[in-house]
C-alpha positions as CSV (number, residue, x, y, z in Angstrom):
1,X,-5.0,-39.2,1.9
2,X,-7.9,-37.5,0.2
3,X,-10.4,-39.5,2.4
4,X,-8.9,-38.0,5.6
5,X,-10.8,-35.1,7.2
6,X,-9.2,-31.7,7.3
7,X,-8.5,-32.1,11.0
8,X,-6.7,-35.4,10.4
9,X,-4.8,-34.0,7.5
10,X,-3.5,-31.2,9.6
11,X,-2.5,-33.7,12.3
12,X,-0.9,-36.0,9.8
13,X,1.2,-33.3,8.1
14,X,2.2,-31.8,11.4
15,X,3.2,-35.3,12.5
16,X,5.4,-35.9,9.5
17,X,7.2,-32.6,9.8
18,X,7.6,-32.9,13.6
19,X,8.8,-36.5,13.3
20,X,11.4,-35.4,10.8
21,X,12.6,-32.7,13.1
22,X,12.6,-34.9,16.2
23,X,14.5,-37.7,14.4
24,X,17.1,-35.2,13.3
25,X,17.4,-33.9,16.8
26,X,17.8,-37.5,18.1
27,X,20.5,-38.2,15.5
28,X,22.4,-35.0,16.5
29,X,22.1,-35.8,20.2
30,X,23.4,-39.4,19.7
31,X,26.2,-38.2,17.4
32,X,27.3,-35.5,19.9
33,X,27.3,-38.0,22.8
34,X,29.1,-40.6,20.7
35,X,31.8,-38.2,19.5
36,X,32.2,-36.8,23.1
37,X,32.7,-40.3,24.5
38,X,35.2,-41.3,21.7
39,X,37.1,-38.0,22.2
40,X,37.5,-38.6,25.9
41,X,38.7,-42.2,25.3
42,X,41.1,-41.0,22.6
43,X,42.5,-38.5,25.0
44,X,43.0,-41.2,27.6
45,X,44.7,-43.5,25.1
46,X,46.9,-40.7,23.8
47,X,48.0,-40.1,27.4
48,X,48.7,-43.8,27.9
49,X,50.7,-44.0,24.7
50,X,52.9,-41.1,25.8
51,X,53.5,-42.6,29.2
52,X,54.4,-46.1,27.9
53,X,56.6,-44.8,25.1
54,X,58.7,-43.0,27.7
55,X,59.0,-46.2,29.8
56,X,60.2,-48.5,27.1
57,X,63.9,-49.4,26.5
58,X,66.0,-52.1,24.9
59,X,67.1,-54.8,27.3
60,X,69.4,-57.5,25.9
61,X,68.0,-56.9,22.5
62,X,64.4,-57.1,23.6
63,X,61.9,-54.3,24.0
64,X,60.9,-54.1,27.7
65,X,59.0,-51.7,30.0
66,X,61.4,-49.9,32.3
67,X,59.1,-49.8,35.3
68,X,58.3,-53.4,36.2
69,X,55.9,-52.2,38.8
70,X,53.7,-50.8,36.1
71,X,52.0,-54.1,35.7
72,X,51.0,-54.1,39.4
73,X,48.6,-51.2,38.9
74,X,44.9,-52.0,39.1
75,X,44.1,-50.8,35.6
76,X,46.5,-53.5,34.2
77,X,45.2,-56.3,36.5
78,X,41.4,-55.8,36.4
79,X,39.1,-56.4,33.5
80,X,35.9,-54.9,34.9
81,X,37.1,-51.7,36.5
82,X,38.4,-49.1,34.0
83,X,40.8,-51.6,32.4
84,X,43.8,-50.5,30.3
85,X,45.4,-53.2,28.3
86,X,49.0,-53.0,27.0
87,X,50.9,-55.3,24.7
88,X,54.4,-54.7,23.4
89,X,55.7,-56.1,20.1
90,X,59.2,-56.3,18.7
91,X,60.1,-55.0,15.3
92,X,59.2,-58.3,13.8
93,X,55.7,-57.9,15.2
94,X,56.2,-60.7,17.8
95,X,54.6,-60.2,21.2
96,X,57.3,-59.7,23.9
97,X,55.3,-58.3,26.8
98,X,51.7,-57.7,27.9
99,X,49.7,-56.5,30.9
100,X,48.5,-59.2,33.3
101,X,44.8,-58.4,32.7
102,X,45.1,-59.8,29.2
103,X,45.7,-63.2,30.6
104,X,45.4,-65.7,27.8
105,X,44.1,-63.1,25.4
106,X,46.4,-61.2,23.0
107,X,45.9,-57.9,21.2
108,X,46.2,-57.7,17.5
109,X,48.7,-55.5,15.8
110,X,46.9,-54.2,12.8
111,X,49.2,-54.1,9.7
112,X,49.5,-50.8,7.8
113,X,47.7,-49.0,10.6
114,X,49.1,-45.4,11.0
115,X,50.4,-44.0,14.2
116,X,47.8,-42.7,16.6
117,X,45.0,-44.1,14.5
118,X,42.1,-45.3,16.6
119,X,39.8,-48.2,15.9
120,X,37.0,-50.1,17.6
121,X,37.3,-53.9,18.0
122,X,36.7,-56.7,20.5
123,X,38.9,-58.5,23.0
124,X,37.0,-61.7,23.5
125,X,33.5,-60.4,24.4
126,X,34.8,-57.1,25.6
127,X,34.4,-54.1,23.3
128,X,37.6,-52.1,23.2
129,X,39.0,-49.0,21.4
130,X,42.7,-49.3,20.7
131,X,45.5,-47.3,19.4
132,X,49.0,-48.5,18.3
133,X,52.3,-46.7,17.8
134,X,55.8,-47.5,16.8
135,X,58.6,-47.6,19.4
136,X,61.8,-46.0,18.2
137,X,65.4,-46.0,19.5
138,X,67.9,-43.6,17.9
139,X,65.6,-43.1,14.9
140,X,65.1,-46.8,14.3
141,X,61.9,-48.7,14.9
142,X,62.5,-51.3,17.6
143,X,59.0,-52.4,18.3
144,X,55.3,-51.5,18.7
145,X,53.0,-50.9,21.5
146,X,49.2,-51.5,21.4
147,X,47.0,-49.9,24.1
148,X,43.3,-50.5,24.1
149,X,40.7,-49.4,26.7
150,X,37.5,-51.1,27.4
151,X,34.4,-49.2,26.1
152,X,31.9,-51.4,27.6
153,X,30.6,-48.7,29.9
154,X,30.4,-46.0,27.2
155,X,28.9,-48.5,24.8
156,X,26.3,-49.4,27.3
157,X,25.5,-45.7,27.8
158,X,25.1,-45.2,24.0
159,X,23.0,-48.3,23.7
160,X,20.8,-47.1,26.5
161,X,20.5,-43.7,24.9
162,X,19.7,-45.2,21.6
163,X,17.1,-47.5,23.2
164,X,15.6,-44.6,25.1
165,X,15.4,-42.4,22.0
166,X,13.7,-45.0,19.8
167,X,11.4,-46.0,22.7
168,X,10.3,-42.4,23.4
169,X,10.1,-41.5,19.7
170,X,7.0,-43.4,18.7
171,X,5.3,-42.5,22.0
172,X,6.0,-38.8,21.3
173,X,4.6,-39.2,17.8
174,X,1.5,-41.0,19.1
175,X,0.8,-38.3,21.6
176,X,1.7,-35.5,19.2
177,X,-0.8,-36.8,16.6
178,X,-3.8,-36.8,19.0
179,X,-2.7,-33.5,20.6
180,X,-2.4,-31.9,17.1
181,X,-5.7,-33.4,16.1
182,X,-7.4,-32.0,19.2
183,X,-5.9,-28.5,18.7
184,X,-6.8,-28.6,15.0
185,X,-10.3,-29.6,15.9
186,X,-10.6,-26.6,18.1
187,X,-9.0,-24.3,15.6
188,X,-11.3,-25.2,12.8
189,X,-14.4,-25.1,15.0
190,X,-15.3,-21.7,13.5
191,X,-15.0,-23.1,10.0
192,X,-17.4,-25.9,11.0
193,X,-19.7,-23.3,12.4
194,X,-19.5,-21.5,9.0
195,X,-20.4,-24.7,7.2
196,X,-23.3,-25.5,9.6
197,X,-24.7,-22.0,9.4
198,X,-24.5,-21.7,5.6
199,X,-26.1,-25.1,5.2
200,X,-29.1,-23.9,7.2
201,X,-29.6,-20.9,5.0
202,X,-32.4,-21.1,2.4
203,X,-34.3,-18.7,0.2
204,X,-36.8,-18.1,3.0
205,X,-34.2,-18.1,5.8
206,X,-31.7,-15.4,5.1
207,X,-31.6,-14.1,8.7
208,X,-29.1,-16.7,9.8
209,X,-25.7,-15.3,10.6
210,X,-22.3,-16.9,11.6
211,X,-21.3,-16.4,15.2
212,X,-18.0,-14.4,15.0
213,X,-15.0,-16.2,16.7
214,X,-13.5,-14.5,19.7
215,X,-10.0,-14.4,18.2
216,X,-9.8,-11.8,15.4
217,X,-7.8,-14.0,13.1
218,X,-8.3,-15.1,9.4
219,X,-11.4,-17.1,10.3
220,X,-12.9,-14.0,12.0
221,X,-12.3,-12.0,8.8
222,X,-13.8,-14.9,6.7
223,X,-16.9,-15.1,9.0
224,X,-17.4,-11.4,9.0
225,X,-17.0,-11.3,5.2
226,X,-19.6,-14.0,4.8
227,X,-22.0,-12.2,7.2
228,X,-21.6,-9.0,5.1
229,X,-22.2,-11.0,2.0
230,X,-25.4,-12.5,3.5
231,X,-26.5,-9.0,4.5
232,X,-26.0,-7.8,0.9
233,X,-27.8,-10.8,-0.5
234,X,-30.7,-10.5,1.9
235,X,-31.0,-6.8,1.1
236,X,-30.9,-7.6,-2.6
237,X,-33.6,-10.2,-2.3
238,X,-35.8,-7.9,-0.2
239,X,-35.3,-5.2,-2.8
240,X,-36.1,-7.6,-5.6
241,X,-39.3,-8.8,-3.8
242,X,-40.3,-5.2,-3.2
243,X,-39.4,-4.2,-6.8
244,X,-41.4,-7.1,-8.2
245,X,-44.4,-6.3,-6.0
246,X,-44.4,-2.6,-6.8
247,X,-43.7,-3.2,-10.5
248,X,-46.6,-5.7,-10.8
249,X,-48.9,-3.2,-9.0
250,X,-47.8,-0.3,-11.2
251,X,-48.3,-2.4,-14.4
252,X,-51.6,-3.7,-13.3
253,X,-53.1,-0.2,-12.7
254,X,-53.0,1.1,-16.3
255,X,-54.0,-2.4,-17.7
256,X,-57.0,-2.3,-15.4
257,X,-57.9,1.2,-16.6
258,X,-57.6,0.2,-20.3
259,X,-59.6,-3.0,-19.7
260,X,-62.4,-1.2,-17.9
261,X,-62.6,1.6,-20.5
262,X,-62.8,-1.0,-23.4
263,X,-65.5,-3.0,-21.5
264,X,-67.6,0.1,-21.1
265,X,-67.3,0.8,-24.8
266,X,-68.6,-2.6,-25.9
267,X,-71.6,-2.7,-23.7
268,X,-73.7,-0.6,-26.0
269,X,-73.4,1.5,-29.2
270,X,-72.1,5.0,-28.7
271,X,-71.4,8.1,-30.6
272,X,-68.2,8.4,-32.6
273,X,-67.0,11.3,-30.5
274,X,-67.4,9.2,-27.3
275,X,-65.4,6.4,-28.9
276,X,-62.7,8.7,-30.0
277,X,-62.5,10.2,-26.5
278,X,-62.2,6.8,-24.8
279,X,-59.7,5.5,-27.3
280,X,-57.5,8.6,-26.8
281,X,-57.7,8.0,-23.1
282,X,-56.6,4.3,-23.7
283,X,-53.7,5.5,-25.9
284,X,-52.6,7.8,-23.0
285,X,-52.6,4.9,-20.6
286,X,-50.7,2.8,-23.1
287,X,-48.1,5.5,-23.4
288,X,-47.9,5.6,-19.6
289,X,-47.5,1.8,-19.6
290,X,-44.7,2.0,-22.2
291,X,-42.9,4.6,-20.3
292,X,-43.2,2.5,-17.1
293,X,-41.8,-0.6,-18.9
294,X,-38.9,1.5,-20.4
295,X,-38.0,2.7,-16.9
296,X,-38.3,-0.7,-15.4
297,X,-36.0,-2.2,-18.0
298,X,-33.6,0.7,-17.5
299,X,-33.5,0.1,-13.8
300,X,-33.0,-3.7,-14.3
301,X,-30.2,-3.1,-16.6
302,X,-28.3,-0.9,-14.1
303,X,-29.2,-3.3,-11.2
304,X,-27.4,-6.1,-13.2
305,X,-24.5,-3.7,-14.1
306,X,-24.9,-4.5,-17.8
307,X,-24.6,-0.9,-18.9
308,X,-21.2,0.1,-20.1
309,X,-20.3,3.8,-19.7
310,X,-19.2,5.4,-22.9
311,X,-17.0,8.5,-22.2
312,X,-17.3,11.4,-24.6
313,X,-17.1,15.2,-24.8
314,X,-20.5,16.7,-24.0
315,X,-21.8,20.3,-24.1
316,X,-24.0,20.3,-21.0
317,X,-25.9,23.4,-22.1
318,X,-26.9,21.7,-25.4
319,X,-28.2,18.6,-23.5
320,X,-30.4,20.9,-21.3
321,X,-31.7,22.7,-24.4
322,X,-32.6,19.4,-26.1
323,X,-34.4,18.2,-22.9
324,X,-36.4,21.5,-22.7
325,X,-37.3,21.0,-26.4
326,X,-38.7,17.5,-25.7
327,X,-40.9,18.9,-22.9
328,X,-41.9,22.1,-24.7
329,X,-45.5,21.0,-25.3
330,X,-46.0,20.2,-21.6
331,X,-44.4,23.5,-20.7
332,X,-46.7,25.4,-23.0
333,X,-49.8,23.6,-21.6
334,X,-48.9,24.7,-18.1
335,X,-47.8,28.1,-19.3
336,X,-44.5,27.8,-17.5
337,X,-41.7,30.4,-17.8
338,X,-38.2,28.9,-18.3
339,X,-35.3,31.0,-17.0
340,X,-32.2,29.5,-18.7
341,X,-29.4,31.7,-20.0
342,X,-25.7,31.1,-20.6
343,X,-22.9,33.0,-22.4
344,X,-20.5,30.1,-22.9
345,X,-20.5,26.4,-23.4
346,X,-20.1,24.1,-20.5
347,X,-18.0,21.1,-21.6
348,X,-17.8,17.8,-19.6
349,X,-16.6,14.3,-20.3
350,X,-19.3,11.6,-19.6
351,X,-21.8,9.3,-21.2
352,X,-24.1,11.6,-23.3
353,X,-27.0,9.2,-23.4
354,X,-27.0,8.6,-19.6
355,X,-26.6,12.3,-18.9
356,X,-29.6,13.1,-21.1
357,X,-31.7,10.6,-19.1
358,X,-30.7,12.3,-15.8
359,X,-31.5,15.8,-17.2
360,X,-34.8,14.6,-18.7
361,X,-36.0,13.2,-15.4
362,X,-35.1,16.3,-13.5
363,X,-36.8,18.6,-16.1
364,X,-39.8,16.2,-16.2
365,X,-40.2,16.4,-12.5
366,X,-39.8,20.2,-12.5
367,X,-42.5,20.5,-15.2
368,X,-44.8,17.9,-13.6
369,X,-44.8,19.3,-10.1
370,X,-44.8,23.0,-11.1
371,X,-48.1,25.0,-10.7
372,X,-49.6,26.6,-13.7
373,X,-48.0,29.9,-14.8
374,X,-45.0,29.1,-12.6
375,X,-41.3,29.5,-13.3
376,X,-38.5,27.0,-13.7
377,X,-35.0,28.4,-13.3
378,X,-32.0,26.5,-14.7
379,X,-28.4,27.7,-14.0
380,X,-25.0,26.3,-15.1
381,X,-22.0,27.5,-13.1
382,X,-18.2,26.9,-13.4
383,X,-16.4,26.3,-10.1
384,X,-12.8,25.4,-10.4
385,X,-12.8,21.7,-11.6
386,X,-16.6,21.3,-11.2
387,X,-19.6,22.4,-13.2
388,X,-22.9,22.7,-11.3
389,X,-26.3,22.2,-12.8
390,X,-29.2,23.7,-10.8
391,X,-32.9,23.4,-11.6
392,X,-35.5,25.0,-9.4
393,X,-39.3,25.0,-9.6
394,X,-42.1,26.8,-7.7
395,X,-44.2,23.6,-7.4
396,X,-45.8,21.7,-4.6
397,X,-42.5,20.8,-3.0
398,X,-41.6,17.8,-0.7
399,X,-42.2,17.5,3.0
400,X,-38.9,17.5,5.0
401,X,-39.7,14.0,6.5
402,X,-40.0,12.5,3.0
403,X,-36.7,13.9,1.6
404,X,-34.7,10.8,2.8
405,X,-37.0,8.5,0.8
406,X,-37.1,10.3,-2.6
407,X,-34.5,7.8,-4.2
408,X,-36.5,4.7,-3.3
409,X,-38.2,2.9,-6.2
410,X,-41.9,3.6,-6.6
411,X,-41.9,6.1,-3.8
412,X,-44.0,9.2,-4.3
413,X,-44.4,11.8,-1.6
414,X,-48.1,12.5,-0.7
415,X,-49.3,10.8,-3.9
416,X,-52.8,10.5,-2.6
417,X,-53.0,14.3,-2.1
418,X,-52.1,14.9,-5.7
419,X,-53.9,12.2,-7.7
420,X,-54.0,14.5,-10.7
421,X,-50.3,14.3,-11.1
422,X,-49.4,11.0,-12.8
423,X,-46.2,9.2,-12.1
424,X,-44.6,5.9,-10.9
425,X,-41.9,7.0,-8.5
426,X,-39.0,5.7,-10.6
427,X,-37.5,8.9,-11.9
428,X,-35.3,9.9,-9.0
429,X,-34.3,6.3,-8.4
430,X,-33.0,6.1,-11.9
431,X,-31.3,9.5,-11.6
432,X,-29.5,8.4,-8.3
433,X,-28.2,5.2,-9.9
434,X,-26.9,6.9,-12.9
435,X,-25.2,9.6,-10.8
436,X,-23.4,6.9,-8.9
437,X,-22.5,5.1,-12.1
438,X,-21.1,8.3,-13.7
439,X,-19.5,9.8,-10.5
440,X,-21.9,12.8,-10.5
441,X,-22.8,14.4,-7.2
442,X,-26.5,15.1,-6.6
443,X,-28.3,17.1,-4.0
444,X,-32.0,17.8,-3.6
445,X,-33.5,20.6,-1.5
446,X,-37.2,21.2,-1.1
447,X,-39.8,22.9,1.0
448,X,-43.5,22.0,1.0
449,X,-45.7,24.3,-1.1
450,X,-42.6,26.4,-2.0
451,X,-40.8,24.3,-4.6
452,X,-37.8,22.0,-5.2
453,X,-34.2,22.5,-6.2
454,X,-32.1,19.7,-7.6
455,X,-28.3,20.3,-8.0
456,X,-25.9,18.1,-10.0
457,X,-22.1,18.4,-9.7
458,X,-20.1,17.3,-12.8
459,X,-16.4,17.0,-12.9
460,X,-14.8,18.7,-16.0
461,X,-12.7,15.6,-16.8
């Protein structure tokens, strides 16, 4: 059975179930016809019994039919045309009279047979159904009468019916198997299409899609689900390729700078001050490289969903203060003014470490893109079940056409116009992924040369 194809298995199982049902129907039909025929014969025999019991009397000590002309009727003379046989027995079970159509044959009085009990037997080669009953006179049994009827015609009908049923049965099964196989083949055609399409898909050929069936059934849902899965896989592969390409480019740049600087240093002897200057520059590039690697690892960890969120009570205002402390040196260098005041604590439930990464990136961007002597405003506000965090700078801003791309990995708006501002374009990508992970709403507004505002929406619980 395991070697059969899916189409043949469907046809086979359907054949078994249908064959069982058809066989059951055939048995029921045959039983109903047989019972109906026997009931009609029984009714006729009962009527004959009643007629003959009323026509019997005792003549000279013997049981005789009253109407002697009874034997002249066709049914008692013919054997082939609706024959009715009659034989009368005395109380000692000896035959005393019988219908002419019995000729040399005699009916058998069955011992211990109850009155009005019907049985099938044979009269010579003729199939008959007979009934026998006792003849009584003044309460005493004076004899017996046996009346059978020929059932050759009904028997022939039943035999023909049985022959017809068992002849048609295998033909129906044969046709049913191939019809079911054909229908099953058409029904699973979408499944075969799925198999063929998926077998053609390779790493370099993810643009193949399954043709959706016309009927919106389970196979349609399956095909659409697989197409959606292929879309997600293709998108993930493209993002992985782009990520790998961009990451290798970003890693190669500081390495190339460090290598070039060191090559310049070893070409000829230089003053100690010059060595110190170039080494400090290399250290800065190494720090940049370490920061890039940390961010890439962080992104990879969230891409693979390996980071588990740890819920805890957090004072959001303290997280902001700690972040400002970490960037205090850079704030002093650019002589920035920080406007951050609060009169109460703002308590949320989230992952403290991940929230600090989000705040750090937003503060870093505000400091990085602010102009010297500018101002950074930070506001915390309670709104029903939400706490909003708003950070605004007066920096270079973002062009409106670039706002939709700010969450893309390695994307930096107009990076060539501001080469003095170092960055790798991963900060907001990390922020966006963490906000999705923690269920934090995020909104970024910006106007070129006027500044940028980033808003976070935290749920209290």
